[in-house]
N, C-alpha and C positions, 0 to 999 in steps of 0.2 A: 430421146435426148442426145445431144453431140457431146462426145466422151474422149474426143480426140485429144494430142497435147494442145496447150494453149501457149499465146505469148505472154512472157512475162508482166510481171505485175508491174500495173502502171506506165506500160508501152504497147502501143500498138504496131510500131514499128521502129526497125534498128538504122533508120533511115534519117535523119533530124530534118535534113530540107524537105521530104517527101512530108513531114509530120506537120512544116510548118505551111505544105502548101494546102495540106486537109485543112489545117484549123482556119487558114484564107479564105478556102471555099465554104466551109460551114458557117464562117461567122458572117461571110457574105449574105448568105441564106436567111440567115437569124434576121440580119437587118432587112431584108425583104418583106420577110414574114411580119415583123413590127411596124413597117411602114404601111402594110398592106392592113393591118388592125388599125392603125391612126386614119387613114382613107374611109375604112369603114365608117368607124367613129364619127366622121365628119359628113359623110356623104349619107348615111340613112341610121341616124342617131336613134330614132322611135323606135326601130325594129331591134335595137341591143339592150330595152328592157334596164337602163341602170336603175341601181336602187341608190345609188348619192353620188355626188356629183366627184367623190374620188377616184371614181373610174377612170376618167378621164386623166388623172393625175397619175394613175399605173400604168395606163396605157403610155401617155407621155415618158417614164421614166423607165418603162422597157424598150422604147424605142431608142432613149440616150443608150442606156445600160450596151445596145447592140449595137451602135456606133461605136462606144468606145472599144469595143472587144476586138471589133472588125480592125479598126486603125490601129492595136496594139499588135493584132497579129498581121498587120500589112506592111507597118513601117519595122517593128522589129524581129520580123520573123522567128521569133522564140515560140517552140513548142511547150512551155509552162502554160502557156494562155490555153492547152487544150486540154485540159485537165478533167478529172471527172466533177468536180467541185461547179464546175460552171454551168452542167448540163441538168445536176441537182439542182441549183438556183432557178434556171429555166422552169422547173416543173414548180419551185415557189411561184414563178411571176403567174404562169399558166392557170395553177389555179386561183390567183387574184382576178386574173381576168375574167376567169368563167365568172368566179363567185361575182364581180361586177356587172355581169353582162347575161343574169336570166339565170344560171345555174344549169338544168338538166337541158333546156333550152337553148343554151348558147352557141353560138356561132363559132366558135373556136374553140371546142373540143377535140378538133383533128390536129389542133397543134402540138397535143401529148404524142402525136406520131413523130413528130421532126426528133424529141428527145432520144423517145425510144428506138427509131433506126440509125441517128447518131451515136448512139451508146453501144447499139447491137454489131454494127459494120467498126466499131472502135474496140471494143474489147469483149466481143463475143456472146455467147449466150446468156450467161450469168449476168452479165453487167444489162443486157436487153429484157432478161426475163425481171428483177430487179426492178427495173425503170416501169416494164409493164404492169407489176401488181402497183407499184408506188402510185401509178396514172389513175389505175380503176380505182382505188381507197380514197385518194385524192379528189376524184371527180364525182364518188360517192357522198363525202362528206360536202363538198363546195356544192350539190345541188340538194341535200335535205338541210344545208341550213340556210340554204335563200328560202327555200319552202318546203316544212315538215310535211305537206299535202302534195306532194309532187308526185306523178304517177309512176309507181314504181314499176310497171311493165316496162313502162319505155325506159326508166333509168337502170333496170335491170339487162336490158337488150342493147343498151349504150356500153354499159361496164362489161356485158359479155364481149361485145364487137371489141371492145378495147383489149381486155385480155387473149383472144383467140389470134387478133391479127399483129397485135405484139408479141406472141409468141412464136408465130411465123418467122417475124421481121428478124426476132433475135434468133433464130433454129437460122436462117439464111444467112445472117453476119455471121455466124459461128461458123458456117461453112466456108463463105469466104473469107475468112481468116486461115481456116485451116489451107485450104487451097494455095494461098499467095505463101503460106510457109512452107508448102512440101513444094511449091517452083522452086521456091528459096533455096532448098536443101538442094534437089535437084541440080538447078544451076552451080551451087555450091561446090557439089559432089565432082560433077564434071570438070571444073577447072583447078581444083586443090593440088591435083596430083605434078608432081613433078620429080621427074628420073632422077635429080640430083639427089633425092632425099632418100632414095631406097624403095623398095617393097614394104620393109616393116615399119619405116616410118609412116607411110601413105597409109600402111593398115591401122594403124594407131588413130590415125587423123579422120581416116573415116569412122572408126568405132566411135572415138568421140563424139564426133559430129553427132552420129546417129543417136547415143546415146543420151545427149543436150536436145538433141529434137523433140524425143519422146519425153522428156522430163525423167528418166526412168532411175534406177540405183544402179543398174551395172548393164554392160553390153558384152557378150561374150562371142566370140568368134573359134570355132573346131575347124580344121582343114587340115589335109594332107596334098600333095602335089602327084602321088602317085602310088601302087598298091603296097610298094616294097615298104616305106617310109613310117615312122611313127607319126600318128594325130598330132598338130602343132595347137596347144591351147592357148589366145590372145584374149584379155580380157580387160576393161577400161570399168573405173567404178566413179561414182560422184563423191565420195570419200577422198579418194587421190586425181580431181580434175587436174588436169594439166600436166601431169605426170607419163613418164612413158607408161606403154602396157605392161602388164603382169604376164610373160612367156613360160610356157611350162609344157615338155614332150610327154604325150599319154601314150600308152598302150592301147590295142583293141579294146581288151576287158575292161581298162580305165575310161576308155571312150565310150562303151557301147550304152551307159543310159542315156546320153545325148544325142544319139543316133538310132535310138527305139522307134521313130518315127517312118513313115511310107517315103522313100525316096520321091524327092519332086513334091512334097505336100508342104504347105504353109500351116502351123499349127496355131492357135490362140486357145491361152487358157486363163481361167478367173475363177480364184476363190470361191466358193457361197461364202456369202456375208456371216453367216452362222452356222453351226452344225444343225441349228432345228428348221433350216431352212436352205436344204439341199438343191430346191429347183433354182436357186439364185446365181449357180455357179454356173461353170461353160467350159469344155473341154472338146472342142471342133478342128477337124483338120480339111485342110482343101487342095486338091488337086490344081495343075493348071488350067485345064479346060473344063473343070466339073462344078459342082456344087459343094456347100459347105456340109460335114458331114458331122453326126458326133460319135466320138470316137471313147474309150476306155480311160475313163479319169485318173485312174488309181497310177499309172504312169506318171502322167500330168502332174499330181498329187506329191509324188517320190522328188521329181524335178523342183517341183515348189519348195519343199522341203530341203532340198541338197540347194538351193538359190539363196534359201529365208527370205523368200518372198511370195506375193499373193496371186501375181499373174505374170505371165511372159506371153511373147509372140514369138515366132521362130521362122525360119524361110530358107532354104536348100540355096548355096550358091552355084551358080552358073559357071561351074568351072570344066574348059575344056579337056583339061586333063586334071583328075584325081577327084575329089567332093568334099563337101562340109556343110555347117550348117552356122547361122547367124540366131542367137538368141539377146532379146532386149525384156530385160527382168525389172519388175518394179515391187518394191514392199510396199507401196500406200496406195497408186492408180490401177483402175482398171483399162483393160484393153478392147476394142472392139474388131469388128472384122476388117473395115478398112485401115485400121493400123497394121495388121498383118501384110494385109494387101499390097501398100504402101513401102512396106519394109522389104517383099520380094521385087519393089519395083526399083528401089535403092542399090541392092547389092545387085539387080539385074543392068544397071545402069556401071555400076563403081569396076565389076570384077574384069569384065573385058577389058577395060582400061590400064588394071591392076595386072591383069595377066600380061598384056603388051610390055608393062614396066618391068615384069619379072625377065620378061624374054630378054628386052634390051640392055638390062643389067647383066644377066648372064652372058652375054655374047661381049658386052664391054669388060666383064670380067675375065672372059678367056682371051679375049687381045692382049689386055693390060698384061697378062698370066707371060703371053708367049713373048710381049715385048719387055718383060721383066726379065725371063730366060735368055733374052738375047743381051740384055745389056749387061746381064750376071757373067755371060762368055766374052763378050768384047772390054767387060771393064779392067780385067788384068792386064792385057794388054794396050790396050789404049789411054788407061789413067796411073792403074797402079803402077805399071813398071817406070813412066818417067818419074813419078814422085820418088820412086827405089833409086832409081839413078840419082837424082836432084839431091837425096840424103846421102849416098855415096860420095857425091863431089863436096857436099857441105861438110863429111866427115873426114875426107881429105886435105881439107882448107885447113879443117881445126888440127889434125896432126902436124900440116905443113905450117903452122904459125909458130911463131916465138913465144914464150911466156908473157912478155911485157906489151904481148901486141893488145891493144885497145879495143880491138873487134871481138874476142875472143867472148865474152859475154854475148854480144849478139848471135853470132854461129852455134853458140851452145842452145841458145832460145829458138833459135831456126830449125837446127838439128831437131831437138823436141817437137816441137809442131808439125813439123813434116812427119816425124815417126806417128804424133797423134792421128793426123789426117789420111796416112796410111793404114792404122789399127780401126778408122771409122769404115775406111772403104772396105775394106778385107771383113768387118762384122755387116755392113749391108751388103755386099755380095752374097755371102754366107745367108744371111736372113732371105733373099730373094731368090736363092736357087732351093732352099727349104721348100720355102712358103706355106708355113704348118699352121699359120694363125695361133699359135701359143704364145706366152708370154705378152709383155705389155700391148696394148695397142699402138699400132705405126705410129697414130698422130702424136701421143705423148712420147716416144721415143725420139721422134723428129725433133718436138719441141725442145727436148731436156738437150738433146744435143747441139742445136741453135744456140739454146741459150746458155750451154756451157762455153762454145765458141766465144761467142759476141764478150763472155764474163772474163774469157784468159787473153783475147785478143785485144780487146779495148776499154776493160777494167769497167765495165758496166755489170750491174748484178740484177738480173732480171729473174723475180720470183713467178714461179709457174702456180697458179691453186684453181687445179682442176676436179670438180663435181664427180664424184665415183659414179652417178646417176646420167652422166652425159653419154649417150650412144648416141652414134650419128653413122650414115654410110662412109663408104671409103673415098666418094667423089665428093662428096661434102666436106668430108674430112680434108680432102685435097684442098678446097678453096678454104675452108678456115686456117690452114697451115701458111695460104699466102697470105691470108689475111694478117695472121699474128705475127709474121716475119716481117710483113713490111710496115707494121706497127713498131715492132721493136729497132728494126733499120730507122725508121723515123726519130724515133728517142734518139738514138746514136746521132744521128746527123745535124739534126734542130735542134736540139737542147745540150745544157752542159749536166745532165741530172747525172748521177752515179748507180740511183738507184730505181727499178722500176717495177711491174707488178703487171702479169696478166693472168685473167681470172674468168673459167669457162664453166659456166651453168644454165640448165634449163629452168626457165621463169617463165610463167604462163602461157605453154605451150611456143615458147620461143628459144631459141639457142642466142642465148648473149654472152660477149667476148667485151670485156673490160680492160683496155691496157692503159695504166696508170704510169706516172712517172713524177716525181717528185720536180720543183721551183725554186732552184736555187738562185734564178736572177729574178725571182715575182712571178705573179700570173701573167701569163702570156697575152697578147692581144688576139682576136678572133681570127681562126684560120680554120680551114677543111682538109683532111687529106684525101685529097682527090682520089687516088686510086684504091684508096680503100672504101672510100662511098660509091665509086661506081661497081665495085666486085658485092656490096652489099645490096645494091638495088639491084643487080643484074640476078639475085637470092631473093629477089621480093623481101628485102628489109630496105633498115633505115640507119641512118647514125647521128648520136649524139654528143656534143663536147660538154664537158660540166668541169667542176674545180672543184671540188669536196676537200675541205680542212688542207686547202694549201697545195693541192698535188692538181696534175692536170690528166682529166679521165677520157677516154676515145670509147664511146662505148657503140658496139655492132649488135643490133637484135636481126636475127632471121627467123623467121617463122618457119613451125615446122608441123 
């Protein structure tokens, strides 16, 4: 029996258009079957062995039912019509058709395979197996009801044929669904990497996608880049889906239990179903070019207790430098060998790209550091000195002005503003030169500085609300700063608002930026901030404009 992770309940595909197309095709085939049954009824009625005239009504009603479903799927393109209930109704129709056309000798017994096949390839093994059992039971009841003295050997042969072929169809249907989902995950993994988001966010996305695919409790990644560094442990769990990964540094001794398997081996462990059934458990490993071999279950049991799980699969990381392992852990379901093999394929495709992103990120960081050092060296001579000269000139003008000069207040304000700008520039140059990464994140510092200047220069009070869990890379932070800065400038330029707010939060694996302002002149008309929309689109996100509680909100969502 196939035990690989299944699609979400009640859905066979994440694409509504594909689901609607599939419904149209299947409903068209149902209509063909209904028409063929009617044609058989009128071409050779004597061969059908009708027990009453009601049979013709049943055949006609099924044809009308099929035509209505086909038209609904064709005209409305709504996947709602493609639910499980439709196929269980088909089972009832076929039972009536078999009953009114001879029971065990009916021409329409093969119709049962239509519902078995469609449900199997739509929802997998379990639904297909249920439909096979129900079809066999319905066939037996209909045949015995029509003729209690029917040939039992013939009936048993037909029931067995339905069960066996139905099981095979259900198995192949499940395998088809699994392969489509695996190809979808590999395609998504190859497309989801964006160097702007950095390595940490890319690893978190990979872990969350892998955990969701296997419907597991936890996904754990243990790795280090070289022999001298500590191990870095990242984990995501179903309880905290959508949040950033939990990150911890570990020594060699602390990481040893997770590294107790042979290097390069995939590992599969399933806890016994019961202590009295030790043979129902499984602990195996496999090299990249070898066979699955039984290993000592004691270390696996200890890891399962550590994970608070009943099963796990693990695969080594294909790193050019360093080493590591990935674990997919479940507290409820059991894995099989193909699950472990596919996990190795996922990391085999993902980590070369991740290492390239890490290299690119390192090169960009070094280049940025050298550029910052150059800016720090040039800043004093090219920028701070002219401001100092300007401040001295303003001070001289202030001292030379008479006490009754009406410009004294303006001169005092300009002197204070120039002093603040000089102080900010000196702090900026000092931070660039130190570059120790301590203190408040640079994004927060830059946004607070910008909000303070807007409040002092223009009288616009912008409140910053940044959730502490927001953790983004430096390059994405630079894009976020430009978006927020543009939003604050738009409030100043295009509204008469005196109060606004900027909120940064992580919601459902998206960075959500809300830029709010009051509406003293009433709700504005429809508008679209072009620069912000373009930046959001370049990051794979979108923009939404709403007016909650009499305010205007520009919401930017960037997928992480």
